[in-house]
Backbone of each chain as nested JSON, in Angstrom:
{
  "chains": [
    {"id": "A", "residues": [
      {"number": 1, "name": "MET", "atoms": {"N": [119.751, -78.076, -192.856], "CA": [118.913, -78.298, -191.769], "C": [119.399, -78.98, -190.465]}},
      {"number": 2, "name": "ILE", "atoms": {"N": [119.38, -80.106, -191.251], "CA": [119.571, -81.432, -190.841], "C": [121.123, -81.448, -190.14]}},
      {"number": 3, "name": "ARG", "atoms": {"N": [121.613, -80.698, -191.002], "CA": [123.52, -80.674, -190.003], "C": [123.579, -80.42, -188.878]}},
      {"number": 4, "name": "GLN", "atoms": {"N": [122.843, -79.166, -188.685], "CA": [122.875, -78.423, -187.379], "C": [123.001, -79.203, -186.288]}},
      {"number": 5, "name": "PHE", "atoms": {"N": [122.118, -80.706, -186.122], "CA": [122.117, -81.825, -185.497], "C": [123.281, -82.622, -185.1]}},
      {"number": 6, "name": "ASP", "atoms": {"N": [123.906, -83.507, -184.384], "CA": [125.229, -83.957, -184.231], "C": [124.508, -85.648, -184.163]}},
      {"number": 7, "name": "THR", "atoms": {"N": [124.233, -85.854, -185.845], "CA": [123.619, -87.301, -185.824], "C": [123.956, -87.703, -187.027]}},
      {"number": 8, "name": "ALA", "atoms": {"N": [123.932, -88.994, -187.492], "CA": [124.467, -89.625, -188.515], "C": [123.399, -89.725, -189.447]}},
      {"number": 9, "name": "TYR", "atoms": {"N": [123.538, -89.047, -190.464], "CA": [121.689, -89.665, -191.212], "C": [121.878, -90.358, -192.521]}},
      {"number": 10, "name": "PHE", "atoms": {"N": [120.875, -90.883, -192.962], "CA": [121.18, -91.955, -193.933], "C": [119.823, -92.068, -194.427]}},
      {"number": 11, "name": "MET", "atoms": {"N": [119.736, -91.937, -195.989], "CA": [118.594, -92.87, -196.585], "C": [119.073, -94.362, -196.476]}},
      {"number": 12, "name": "ILE", "atoms": {"N": [117.994, -94.991, -196.978], "CA": [118.312, -96.68, -196.653], "C": [117.379, -97.322, -197.559]}},
      {"number": 13, "name": "SER", "atoms": {"N": [117.798, -98.082, -198.793], "CA": [116.454, -98.804, -199.307], "C": [117.778, -100.171, -200.022]}},
      {"number": 14, "name": "VAL", "atoms": {"N": [116.514, -101.1, -200.353], "CA": [117.018, -102.499, -200.513], "C": [117.432, -102.354, -202.439]}},
      {"number": 15, "name": "ASP", "atoms": {"N": [117.456, -101.102, -202.773], "CA": [118.181, -101.114, -204.085], "C": [119.845, -101.555, -204.116]}},
      {"number": 16, "name": "THR", "atoms": {"N": [120.478, -101.68, -205.228], "CA": [121.808, -102.14, -205.428], "C": [122.507, -100.525, -204.945]}},
      {"number": 17, "name": "LEU", "atoms": {"N": [123.678, -100.962, -204.546], "CA": [124.337, -100.038, -204.609], "C": [124.668, -98.744, -205.845]}},
      {"number": 18, "name": "GLU", "atoms": {"N": [125.036, -99.208, -207.207], "CA": [124.626, -98.634, -208.032], "C": [123.315, -97.531, -208.157]}},
      {"number": 19, "name": "ASP", "atoms": {"N": [122.83, -98.536, -207.768], "CA": [121.329, -97.743, -208.381], "C": [121.081, -96.187, -207.178]}},
      {"number": 20, "name": "ASN", "atoms": {"N": [121.884, -96.425, -206.196], "CA": [120.999, -95.683, -205.206], "C": [122.334, -94.64, -205.037]}},
      {"number": 21, "name": "LYS", "atoms": {"N": [123.432, -94.604, -206.268], "CA": [124.228, -93.931, -206.378], "C": [123.939, -92.709, -207.387]}},
      {"number": 22, "name": "GLY", "atoms": {"N": [123.11, -93.505, -208.759], "CA": [122.747, -92.934, -209.146], "C": [121.732, -91.822, -209.056]}},
      {"number": 23, "name": "PHE", "atoms": {"N": [120.737, -92.015, -208.151], "CA": [119.711, -91.632, -207.4], "C": [120.219, -90.151, -206.266]}},
      {"number": 24, "name": "ALA", "atoms": {"N": [121.77, -90.659, -205.709], "CA": [122.347, -89.79, -204.862], "C": [122.813, -88.418, -205.79]}},
      {"number": 25, "name": "GLU", "atoms": {"N": [123.342, -88.958, -207.216], "CA": [123.478, -88.17, -207.883], "C": [122.464, -87.254, -208.401]}},
      {"number": 26, "name": "LYS", "atoms": {"N": [121.253, -87.906, -209.193], "CA": [120.431, -86.89, -209.614], "C": [119.775, -85.858, -208.487]}},
      {"number": 27, "name": "GLU", "atoms": {"N": [119.715, -86.816, -207.564], "CA": [119.257, -85.846, -206.197], "C": [119.75, -84.817, -205.213]}},
      {"number": 28, "name": "HIS", "atoms": {"N": [120.662, -84.671, -206.129], "CA": [122.216, -83.585, -205.194], "C": [121.948, -84.161, -203.953]}},
      {"number": 29, "name": "ALA", "atoms": {"N": [122.038, -85.733, -203.328], "CA": [122.072, -85.773, -201.768], "C": [123.528, -85.406, -201.025]}},
      {"number": 30, "name": "ASP", "atoms": {"N": [123.272, -84.426, -199.812], "CA": [124.719, -84.926, -199.52], "C": [124.59, -85.222, -198.375]}},
      {"number": 31, "name": "PHE", "atoms": {"N": [123.697, -86.737, -198.172], "CA": [124.304, -87.168, -197.241], "C": [124.901, -88.34, -197.918]}},
      {"number": 32, "name": "PRO", "atoms": {"N": [124.776, -90.012, -197.167], "CA": [125.186, -91.225, -197.985], "C": [123.547, -91.572, -197.8]}},
      {"number": 33, "name": "LEU", "atoms": {"N": [123.426, -92.609, -198.751], "CA": [122.74, -93.946, -199.483], "C": [122.858, -94.877, -198.55]}},
      {"number": 34, "name": "LEU", "atoms": {"N": [122.348, -95.869, -197.951], "CA": [123.042, -97.215, -197.648], "C": [122.317, -98.02, -198.447]}},
      {"number": 35, "name": "ALA", "atoms": {"N": [123.305, -99.22, -198.759], "CA": [122.337, -99.755, -200.061], "C": [122.227, -101.141, -199.172]}},
      {"number": 36, "name": "ASN", "atoms": {"N": [120.881, -102.187, -199.509], "CA": [120.466, -103.164, -198.705], "C": [119.769, -104.157, -199.996]}},
      {"number": 37, "name": "PRO", "atoms": {"N": [120.347, -104.652, -201.213], "CA": [120.016, -105.591, -201.722], "C": [119.664, -107.147, -201.173]}},
      {"number": 38, "name": "ASP", "atoms": {"N": [120.321, -107.511, -200.214], "CA": [119.871, -108.89, -200.069], "C": [118.476, -108.143, -198.925]}},
      {"number": 39, "name": "LYS", "atoms": {"N": [118.057, -107.578, -198.228], "CA": [117.281, -107.39, -197.325], "C": [117.484, -108.079, -196.233]}},
      {"number": 40, "name": "LYS", "atoms": {"N": [118.424, -108.352, -195.878], "CA": [118.388, -108.701, -194.282], "C": [118.043, -107.72, -193.38]}},
      {"number": 41, "name": "VAL", "atoms": {"N": [118.231, -106.302, -193.538], "CA": [118.329, -105.729, -192.552], "C": [117.22, -104.602, -192.939]}},
      {"number": 42, "name": "ALA", "atoms": {"N": [116.242, -104.97, -194.073], "CA": [114.926, -104.616, -194.032], "C": [114.342, -105.352, -193.232]}},
      {"number": 43, "name": "LEU", "atoms": {"N": [114.409, -106.879, -193.387], "CA": [113.702, -107.701, -192.841], "C": [113.951, -107.446, -191.35]}},
      {"number": 44, "name": "ALA", "atoms": {"N": [114.873, -107.373, -191.095], "CA": [115.337, -107.27, -189.416], "C": [114.769, -105.639, -188.931]}},
      {"number": 45, "name": "TYR", "atoms": {"N": [114.161, -104.348, -189.794], "CA": [113.885, -103.704, -189.002], "C": [112.351, -103.589, -189.464]}},
      {"number": 46, "name": "GLY", "atoms": {"N": [111.738, -104.567, -190.206], "CA": [110.315, -105.198, -190.262], "C": [109.453, -104.1, -191.32]}},
      {"number": 47, "name": "VAL", "atoms": {"N": [110.895, -103.255, -192.165], "CA": [109.809, -102.375, -193.468], "C": [109.686, -103.209, -194.715]}},
      {"number": 48, "name": "ILE", "atoms": {"N": [109.9, -104.321, -194.925], "CA": [109.385, -105.526, -195.908], "C": [108.649, -106.244, -195.62]}},
      {"number": 49, "name": "SER", "atoms": {"N": [108.183, -107.129, -196.275], "CA": [106.619, -108.156, -195.607], "C": [107.794, -109.219, -196.237]}},
      {"number": 50, "name": "PRO", "atoms": {"N": [107.777, -110.501, -195.099], "CA": [108.96, -111.779, -195.497], "C": [107.453, -112.372, -196.494]}},
      {"number": 51, "name": "GLU", "atoms": {"N": [106.02, -111.956, -196.111], "CA": [105.254, -112.918, -197.179], "C": [105.366, -112.673, -198.26]}},
      {"number": 52, "name": "ALA", "atoms": {"N": [105.719, -110.925, -199.266], "CA": [105.391, -110.375, -200.211], "C": [106.416, -110.95, -201.355]}},
      {"number": 53, "name": "PRO", "atoms": {"N": [106.055, -111.086, -203.074], "CA": [106.973, -111.582, -203.821], "C": [108.137, -110.92, -203.659]}},
      {"number": 54, "name": "PRO", "atoms": {"N": [109.362, -111.801, -204.318], "CA": [110.844, -110.875, -203.756], "C": [110.688, -109.822, -204.558]}},
      {"number": 55, "name": "ASP", "atoms": {"N": [109.694, -110.012, -205.787], "CA": [109.862, -108.634, -207.195], "C": [108.985, -107.269, -206.498]}},
      {"number": 56, "name": "ARG", "atoms": {"N": [108.483, -107.55, -205.398], "CA": [107.534, -106.597, -204.828], "C": [107.87, -106.427, -203.256]}},
      {"number": 57, "name": "GLN", "atoms": {"N": [108.958, -106.457, -202.973], "CA": [109.643, -106.272, -201.28], "C": [110.303, -104.855, -201.493]}},
      {"number": 58, "name": "PHE", "atoms": {"N": [109.642, -103.787, -201.511], "CA": [109.836, -102.483, -201.816], "C": [109.821, -102.093, -200.103]}},
      {"number": 59, "name": "ALA", "atoms": {"N": [110.644, -101.289, -199.488], "CA": [110.9, -100.902, -198.119], "C": [109.623, -99.878, -197.887]}},
      {"number": 60, "name": "ARG", "atoms": {"N": [109.092, -100.055, -196.101], "CA": [107.849, -99.282, -196.333], "C": [109.024, -97.581, -196.101]}},
      {"number": 61, "name": "ARG", "atoms": {"N": [108.334, -96.44, -196.028], "CA": [109.188, -95.181, -195.673], "C": [108.405, -94.979, -194.033]}},
      {"number": 62, "name": "TRP", "atoms": {"N": [109.615, -95.479, -193.318], "CA": [109.49, -95.643, -192.192], "C": [111.264, -94.869, -192.098]}},
      {"number": 63, "name": "THR", "atoms": {"N": [110.911, -93.952, -190.959], "CA": [112.769, -93.56, -190.07], "C": [112.486, -93.792, -188.925]}},
      {"number": 64, "name": "PHE", "atoms": {"N": [113.779, -94.565, -188.52], "CA": [114.411, -95.397, -187.024], "C": [115.044, -94.113, -186.853]}},
      {"number": 65, "name": "TYR", "atoms": {"N": [114.707, -93.396, -185.46], "CA": [115.631, -92.607, -184.831], "C": [116.685, -93.397, -183.576]}},
      {"number": 66, "name": "ILE", "atoms": {"N": [117.312, -93.834, -183.744], "CA": [118.404, -94.79, -182.681], "C": [119.012, -93.603, -181.91]}},
      {"number": 67, "name": "ASP", "atoms": {"N": [119.147, -94.408, -180.952], "CA": [119.996, -93.237, -179.797], "C": [121.522, -93.884, -179.324]}},
      {"number": 68, "name": "PRO", "atoms": {"N": [122.291, -92.736, -179.114], "CA": [123.709, -93.399, -178.708], "C": [123.991, -94.642, -178.099]}},
      {"number": 69, "name": "THR", "atoms": {"N": [122.814, -95.282, -177.028], "CA": [123.091, -96.504, -176.682], "C": [122.66, -97.595, -177.376]}},
      {"number": 70, "name": "GLY", "atoms": {"N": [122.116, -97.119, -178.985], "CA": [121.585, -98.418, -179.859], "C": [120.255, -98.583, -179.679]}},
      {"number": 71, "name": "LYS", "atoms": {"N": [119.604, -98.164, -178.452], "CA": [117.731, -98.2, -178.349], "C": [117.328, -97.118, -179.6]}},
      {"number": 72, "name": "ILE", "atoms": {"N": [116.107, -97.995, -179.948], "CA": [115.298, -97.09, -180.995], "C": [114.489, -96.096, -180.257]}},
      {"number": 73, "name": "ALA", "atoms": {"N": [114.733, -95.08, -180.228], "CA": [114.407, -93.552, -179.845], "C": [112.681, -93.286, -180.452]}},
      {"number": 74, "name": "ALA", "atoms": {"N": [112.98, -93.353, -181.739], "CA": [111.57, -93.106, -182.073], "C": [111.243, -93.591, -183.897]}},
      {"number": 75, "name": "ILE", "atoms": {"N": [109.943, -93.714, -183.754], "CA": [109.704, -94.407, -185.201], "C": [108.554, -93.715, -186.27]}},
      {"number": 76, "name": "ASP", "atoms": {"N": [108.704, -93.076, -186.848], "CA": [108.107, -92.24, -187.824], "C": [107.905, -93.293, -189.198]}},
      {"number": 77, "name": "LYS", "atoms": {"N": [106.277, -93.595, -188.809], "CA": [105.56, -94.343, -190.111], "C": [104.756, -93.488, -191.046]}},
      {"number": 78, "name": "ALA", "atoms": {"N": [104.556, -92.249, -190.911], "CA": [103.968, -91.58, -191.723], "C": [105.142, -90.027, -192.419]}},
      {"number": 79, "name": "VAL", "atoms": {"N": [106.169, -91.098, -192.482], "CA": [106.815, -89.938, -193.11], "C": [106.493, -89.494, -194.834]}},
      {"number": 80, "name": "LYS", "atoms": {"N": [106.311, -87.981, -195.087], "CA": [106.054, -87.675, -196.404], "C": [107.09, -87.098, -197.14]}},
      {"number": 81, "name": "PRO", "atoms": {"N": [106.9, -87.521, -198.418], "CA": [108.267, -87.209, -198.991], "C": [108.721, -85.245, -199.359]}},
      {"number": 82, "name": "GLY", "atoms": {"N": [107.525, -84.527, -199.485], "CA": [107.248, -83.286, -199.427], "C": [108.521, -82.824, -198.324]}},
      {"number": 83, "name": "SER", "atoms": {"N": [107.794, -83.371, -196.804], "CA": [108.156, -82.341, -195.748], "C": [109.396, -83.185, -194.903]}},
      {"number": 84, "name": "SER", "atoms": {"N": [110.14, -84.029, -195.55], "CA": [110.531, -84.887, -194.526], "C": [111.571, -84.761, -194.438]}},
      {"number": 85, "name": "GLY", "atoms": {"N": [112.635, -83.425, -194.469], "CA": [113.698, -82.555, -193.925], "C": [112.971, -82.183, -192.558]}},
      {"number": 86, "name": "GLU", "atoms": {"N": [111.795, -81.129, -193.081], "CA": [111.48, -80.317, -192.262], "C": [111.042, -81.885, -190.777]}},
      {"number": 87, "name": "ASP", "atoms": {"N": [110.508, -82.625, -191.34], "CA": [109.828, -83.639, -189.922], "C": [111.275, -83.975, -189.531]}},
      {"number": 88, "name": "LEU", "atoms": {"N": [111.739, -83.942, -189.938], "CA": [112.902, -84.608, -189.422], "C": [113.577, -83.494, -188.45]}},
      {"number": 89, "name": "VAL", "atoms": {"N": [114.023, -82.632, -188.844], "CA": [114.122, -81.665, -187.539], "C": [113.247, -81.612, -186.597]}},
      {"number": 90, "name": "ALA", "atoms": {"N": [111.809, -81.708, -187.111], "CA": [110.885, -81.759, -185.56], "C": [111.59, -83.042, -184.721]}},
      {"number": 91, "name": "HIS", "atoms": {"N": [111.394, -84.103, -185.222], "CA": [111.779, -85.247, -184.641], "C": [113.148, -85.254, -183.637]}},
      {"number": 92, "name": "LEU", "atoms": {"N": [114.604, -84.843, -184.064], "CA": [115.495, -84.672, -183.558], "C": [115.57, -83.547, -182.526]}},
      {"number": 93, "name": "THR", "atoms": {"N": [114.313, -82.63, -182.584], "CA": [114.761, -81.796, -181.71], "C": [113.643, -82.035, -180.52]}},
      {"number": 94, "name": "GLU", "atoms": {"N": [112.746, -82.907, -181.274], "CA": [111.861, -83.243, -179.896], "C": [112.291, -84.142, -179.19]}},
      {"number": 95, "name": "LEU", "atoms": {"N": [113.48, -84.84, -180.182], "CA": [114.182, -86.33, -179.025], "C": [115.355, -85.843, -178.112]}},
      {"number": 96, "name": "LYS", "atoms": {"N": [115.413, -84.285, -178.425], "CA": [116.819, -83.051, -177.651], "C": [117.856, -83.938, -178.203]}},
      {"number": 97, "name": "VAL", "atoms": {"N": [118.1, -84.131, -179.166], "CA": [119.626, -84.402, -180.408], "C": [120.436, -83.34, -179.725]}},
      {"number": 98, "name": "PRO", "atoms": {"N": [121.486, -84.053, -179.684], "CA": [122.021, -82.306, -179.616], "C": [122.767, -81.78, -180.661]}},
      {"number": 99, "name": "LYS", "atoms": {"N": [122.852, -80.375, -180.19], "CA": [123.709, -80.109, -181.73], "C": [124.928, -79.756, -182.013]}},
      {"number": 100, "name": "LYS", "atoms": {"N": [125.324, -79.585, -182.936], "CA": [126.788, -79.575, -183.222], "C": [127.271, -78.59, -182.546]}},
      {"number": 101, "name": "LYS", "atoms": {"N": [128.221, -78.277, -181.678], "CA": [129.113, -77.853, -181.341], "C": [129.761, -76.573, -182.609]}}
    ]},
    {"id": "B", "residues": [
      {"number": 1, "name": "MET", "atoms": {"N": [70.953, -116.96, -193.955], "CA": [72.115, -115.723, -193.132], "C": [72.331, -117.003, -191.244]}},
      {"number": 2, "name": "GLY", "atoms": {"N": [71.535, -117.613, -191.386], "CA": [71.824, -118.028, -190.094], "C": [72.946, -119.538, -190.253]}},
      {"number": 3, "name": "LYS", "atoms": {"N": [73.174, -120.084, -192.025], "CA": [74.433, -120.5, -191.835], "C": [75.375, -119.824, -191.892]}},
      {"number": 4, "name": "LEU", "atoms": {"N": [75.269, -118.746, -192.507], "CA": [76.528, -117.755, -192.562], "C": [77.241, -117.227, -191.32]}},
      {"number": 5, "name": "LEU", "atoms": {"N": [76.447, -117.098, -190.69], "CA": [76.254, -116.537, -189.213], "C": [77.413, -117.475, -188.83]}},
      {"number": 6, "name": "TRP", "atoms": {"N": [77.084, -119.235, -188.947], "CA": [78.016, -120.173, -187.764], "C": [79.301, -120.286, -188.916]}},
      {"number": 7, "name": "THR", "atoms": {"N": [79.313, -120.239, -190.204], "CA": [80.671, -120.452, -190.911], "C": [81.5, -119.691, -190.671]}},
      {"number": 8, "name": "LEU", "atoms": {"N": [81.441, -118.457, -190.455], "CA": [82.115, -116.883, -190.563], "C": [83.522, -117.584, -189.238]}},
      {"number": 9, "name": "PRO", "atoms": {"N": [82.758, -118.131, -188.123], "CA": [83.568, -118.539, -187.216], "C": [85.053, -119.494, -187.878]}},
      {"number": 10, "name": "LEU", "atoms": {"N": [84.346, -120.488, -188.441], "CA": [84.67, -121.34, -188.565], "C": [86.445, -121.065, -189.755]}},
      {"number": 11, "name": "ALA", "atoms": {"N": [85.512, -120.207, -190.234], "CA": [86.424, -119.823, -191.499], "C": [87.836, -118.813, -191.403]}},
      {"number": 12, "name": "VAL", "atoms": {"N": [87.396, -118.081, -189.953], "CA": [88.567, -117.535, -189.056], "C": [89.426, -118.399, -188.856]}},
      {"number": 13, "name": "ALA", "atoms": {"N": [88.678, -119.73, -188.093], "CA": [89.806, -120.294, -187.35], "C": [90.826, -120.999, -188.488]}},
      {"number": 14, "name": "ALA", "atoms": {"N": [89.598, -121.347, -189.351], "CA": [91.024, -121.907, -190.599], "C": [91.79, -121.13, -191.036]}},
      {"number": 15, "name": "CYS", "atoms": {"N": [91.517, -119.373, -190.99], "CA": [92.467, -118.907, -191.196], "C": [94.066, -118.826, -189.979]}},
      {"number": 16, "name": "ALA", "atoms": {"N": [93.167, -119.262, -189.042], "CA": [94.271, -118.892, -187.517], "C": [95.233, -120.347, -187.882]}},
      {"number": 17, "name": "LEU", "atoms": {"N": [94.575, -121.055, -188.069], "CA": [95.169, -122.787, -188.511], "C": [96.378, -122.674, -189.657]}},
      {"number": 18, "name": "GLY", "atoms": {"N": [96.036, -122.271, -190.401], "CA": [96.656, -122.128, -191.328], "C": [97.918, -121.423, -191.278]}},
      {"number": 19, "name": "ALA", "atoms": {"N": [97.919, -119.946, -190.858], "CA": [99.088, -118.92, -190.447], "C": [99.778, -119.864, -189.286]}},
      {"number": 20, "name": "GLY", "atoms": {"N": [99.169, -120.357, -188.29], "CA": [99.689, -121.488, -187.272], "C": [100.947, -122.223, -187.86]}},
      {"number": 21, "name": "SER", "atoms": {"N": [100.124, -122.804, -189.739], "CA": [101.193, -124.0, -189.94], "C": [102.649, -123.448, -190.45]}},
      {"number": 22, "name": "ALA", "atoms": {"N": [102.233, -122.23, -191.157], "CA": [102.851, -121.441, -191.804], "C": [103.674, -121.465, -190.926]}},
      {"number": 23, "name": "ALA", "atoms": {"N": [103.795, -120.552, -189.888], "CA": [104.886, -120.193, -189.114], "C": [105.903, -121.616, -188.017]}},
      {"number": 24, "name": "ALA", "atoms": {"N": [105.104, -123.041, -188.313], "CA": [105.801, -123.867, -188.479], "C": [106.35, -124.628, -189.301]}},
      {"number": 25, "name": "GLN", "atoms": {"N": [106.195, -124.447, -190.46], "CA": [107.378, -124.883, -191.474], "C": [108.437, -123.924, -191.427]}},
      {"number": 26, "name": "GLY", "atoms": {"N": [108.303, -122.624, -190.616], "CA": [110.196, -121.811, -190.855], "C": [109.283, -120.869, -191.33]}},
      {"number": 27, "name": "ALA", "atoms": {"N": [108.32, -120.117, -191.508], "CA": [107.776, -118.516, -192.687], "C": [108.078, -117.675, -191.155]}},
      {"number": 28, "name": "THR", "atoms": {"N": [108.677, -116.691, -191.678], "CA": [109.461, -115.963, -191.035], "C": [108.524, -114.845, -190.7]}},
      {"number": 29, "name": "PRO", "atoms": {"N": [107.674, -114.67, -189.139], "CA": [106.843, -113.276, -189.538], "C": [107.427, -111.933, -189.369]}},
      {"number": 30, "name": "ALA", "atoms": {"N": [106.375, -110.888, -189.881], "CA": [106.875, -109.501, -190.066], "C": [107.379, -109.727, -188.75]}},
      {"number": 31, "name": "VAL", "atoms": {"N": [108.452, -108.41, -188.755], "CA": [109.266, -107.723, -187.567], "C": [108.615, -106.616, -187.431]}},
      {"number": 32, "name": "GLU", "atoms": {"N": [108.111, -106.715, -186.049], "CA": [107.301, -105.022, -185.487], "C": [107.95, -104.562, -184.244]}},
      {"number": 33, "name": "LEU", "atoms": {"N": [109.266, -103.66, -184.677], "CA": [110.294, -103.223, -183.735], "C": [109.418, -101.894, -182.855]}},
      {"number": 34, "name": "LYS", "atoms": {"N": [109.629, -101.765, -181.943], "CA": [109.387, -100.85, -180.979], "C": [109.935, -99.794, -180.26]}},
      {"number": 35, "name": "VAL", "atoms": {"N": [109.707, -98.998, -179.947], "CA": [110.304, -97.561, -179.024], "C": [110.795, -98.069, -177.863]}},
      {"number": 36, "name": "GLY", "atoms": {"N": [112.171, -98.239, -177.744], "CA": [112.729, -99.181, -176.875], "C": [113.704, -100.271, -176.791]}},
      {"number": 37, "name": "ASP", "atoms": {"N": [113.464, -100.627, -178.01], "CA": [114.053, -102.066, -178.616], "C": [115.345, -101.436, -178.92]}},
      {"number": 38, "name": "GLN", "atoms": {"N": [116.497, -102.495, -178.926], "CA": [117.473, -102.337, -179.204], "C": [117.591, -102.425, -180.329]}},
      {"number": 39, "name": "ALA", "atoms": {"N": [118.087, -101.299, -181.079], "CA": [118.277, -101.351, -183.174], "C": [118.694, -102.944, -183.554]}},
      {"number": 40, "name": "PRO", "atoms": {"N": [118.446, -103.28, -184.324], "CA": [118.852, -104.285, -184.78], "C": [120.044, -103.513, -185.835]}},
      {"number": 41, "name": "ASP", "atoms": {"N": [121.558, -104.495, -186.143], "CA": [122.827, -104.311, -185.757], "C": [123.027, -104.027, -187.664]}},
      {"number": 42, "name": "PHE", "atoms": {"N": [123.791, -103.152, -188.312], "CA": [123.786, -103.686, -189.771], "C": [125.176, -103.187, -189.645]}},
      {"number": 43, "name": "THR", "atoms": {"N": [125.778, -103.654, -191.283], "CA": [127.051, -103.511, -191.833], "C": [126.63, -103.123, -192.781]}},
      {"number": 44, "name": "LEU", "atoms": {"N": [126.953, -102.056, -194.025], "CA": [126.711, -101.888, -194.601], "C": [127.379, -100.647, -196.039]}},
      {"number": 45, "name": "PRO", "atoms": {"N": [127.169, -101.177, -196.839], "CA": [128.062, -100.154, -198.082], "C": [126.666, -98.675, -198.368]}},
      {"number": 46, "name": "ALA", "atoms": {"N": [127.635, -97.737, -198.02], "CA": [127.057, -96.334, -198.614], "C": [127.234, -95.467, -200.135]}},
      {"number": 47, "name": "THR", "atoms": {"N": [127.063, -95.265, -200.404], "CA": [127.278, -94.345, -201.817], "C": [128.311, -93.015, -201.667]}},
      {"number": 48, "name": "ASP", "atoms": {"N": [128.737, -93.085, -200.585], "CA": [130.056, -92.151, -200.678], "C": [131.264, -93.096, -200.455]}},
      {"number": 49, "name": "GLY", "atoms": {"N": [131.225, -94.098, -200.502], "CA": [132.104, -95.077, -200.175], "C": [132.806, -96.118, -199.285]}},
      {"number": 50, "name": "LYS", "atoms": {"N": [132.093, -95.508, -198.255], "CA": [132.57, -95.925, -197.283], "C": [131.677, -97.077, -196.621]}},
      {"number": 51, "name": "THR", "atoms": {"N": [131.868, -97.577, -195.75], "CA": [130.943, -98.976, -194.903], "C": [130.421, -97.911, -193.321]}},
      {"number": 52, "name": "TYR", "atoms": {"N": [128.738, -98.848, -192.992], "CA": [129.02, -97.984, -192.001], "C": [128.138, -99.224, -191.268]}},
      {"number": 53, "name": "SER", "atoms": {"N": [128.66, -99.25, -189.368], "CA": [128.295, -100.015, -188.871], "C": [127.643, -99.909, -187.398]}},
      {"number": 54, "name": "LEU", "atoms": {"N": [126.537, -99.99, -187.712], "CA": [125.845, -99.276, -186.394], "C": [126.699, -99.96, -185.004]}},
      {"number": 55, "name": "SER", "atoms": {"N": [126.857, -100.676, -185.344], "CA": [127.832, -101.468, -183.816], "C": [129.547, -101.125, -183.425]}},
      {"number": 56, "name": "GLY", "atoms": {"N": [129.63, -100.477, -185.44], "CA": [131.253, -99.874, -185.509], "C": [131.264, -98.216, -185.663]}},
      {"number": 57, "name": "ASN", "atoms": {"N": [131.564, -98.206, -186.619], "CA": [131.53, -96.566, -186.912], "C": [130.897, -95.79, -186.602]}},
      {"number": 58, "name": "LEU", "atoms": {"N": [129.44, -96.193, -186.03], "CA": [128.393, -95.131, -186.203], "C": [127.974, -95.578, -184.26]}},
      {"number": 59, "name": "LYS", "atoms": {"N": [128.849, -96.079, -183.537], "CA": [128.512, -96.559, -181.949], "C": [128.886, -95.526, -181.132]}},
      {"number": 60, "name": "GLY", "atoms": {"N": [127.771, -95.091, -180.285], "CA": [127.714, -93.765, -179.872], "C": [126.774, -92.396, -179.824]}},
      {"number": 61, "name": "ARG", "atoms": {"N": [126.557, -92.572, -181.407], "CA": [126.272, -91.6, -182.173], "C": [124.73, -92.1, -182.537]}},
      {"number": 62, "name": "TRP", "atoms": {"N": [123.779, -90.743, -182.041], "CA": [122.978, -90.279, -182.448], "C": [122.679, -91.274, -184.453]}},
      {"number": 63, "name": "VAL", "atoms": {"N": [121.636, -92.156, -184.888], "CA": [121.527, -92.292, -186.037], "C": [119.813, -91.923, -186.614]}},
      {"number": 64, "name": "ALA", "atoms": {"N": [120.18, -91.454, -187.61], "CA": [118.591, -91.303, -188.315], "C": [118.627, -92.319, -189.648]}},
      {"number": 65, "name": "LEU", "atoms": {"N": [118.151, -93.158, -189.419], "CA": [118.115, -94.548, -190.731], "C": [116.272, -94.125, -191.808]}},
      {"number": 66, "name": "ALA", "atoms": {"N": [116.389, -93.441, -192.876], "CA": [115.262, -92.892, -193.773], "C": [114.931, -94.195, -194.445]}},
      {"number": 67, "name": "TRP", "atoms": {"N": [114.299, -95.074, -194.353], "CA": [114.074, -96.472, -195.262], "C": [113.183, -95.576, -196.863]}},
      {"number": 68, "name": "PHE", "atoms": {"N": [113.755, -95.666, -197.882], "CA": [112.445, -95.572, -198.848], "C": [112.268, -96.662, -199.723]}},
      {"number": 69, "name": "PRO", "atoms": {"N": [111.149, -96.401, -200.505], "CA": [110.778, -98.194, -200.992], "C": [111.71, -98.215, -202.453]}},
      {"number": 70, "name": "LYS", "atoms": {"N": [112.618, -96.938, -203.17], "CA": [112.745, -97.542, -204.733], "C": [113.714, -95.936, -205.131]}},
      {"number": 71, "name": "ALA", "atoms": {"N": [114.62, -96.164, -205.219], "CA": [115.857, -95.281, -205.593], "C": [114.713, -94.807, -207.216]}},
      {"number": 72, "name": "PHE", "atoms": {"N": [114.858, -93.362, -207.513], "CA": [114.771, -93.057, -208.796], "C": [112.816, -92.631, -208.086]}},
      {"number": 73, "name": "THR", "atoms": {"N": [112.646, -93.009, -207.011], "CA": [110.885, -92.12, -206.619], "C": [110.885, -91.271, -205.109]}},
      {"number": 74, "name": "ALA", "atoms": {"N": [110.284, -90.324, -204.963], "CA": [110.809, -89.089, -204.68], "C": [111.043, -89.843, -203.184]}},
      {"number": 75, "name": "GLY", "atoms": {"N": [112.138, -88.888, -202.496], "CA": [112.81, -89.234, -201.551], "C": [112.149, -88.932, -199.6]}}
    ]}
  ]
}
């Protein structure tokens, strides 16, 4: 469903690339997962709190929609694991992201 | 009760001072991005063996970044 849109979709976490490879295989993910174990990008996006102890710094389940000019078009802070696919399609439709030709 | 009422603002002020001094010591406050902000650039490895960069090979495209807490939890 997501693939009908002309968008690059990633899941991303502060896990290692190896952990995410295992996760992607187990979940049969048909999209790439990005790994940010040094947490610099996570901090820049505000998805982890710098005050939390390092072993408790897990990313918040937020989805950022970035437009072609590099600006943030939407932030979904209420992502539900069970319906994340449907929510994604709803957001992409609302943002008028073009469909693939 | 009267004492409690006037100690409360003092406690709040003390907390504010504490937060201020933490910032002065170089503690980074949590970032709060808003719609319309420039998305922070990144260059990160992906599970497909490629490297993706917002200012590089993703430039000019719509990008959805779905953060999740931990591998092996529900996506």
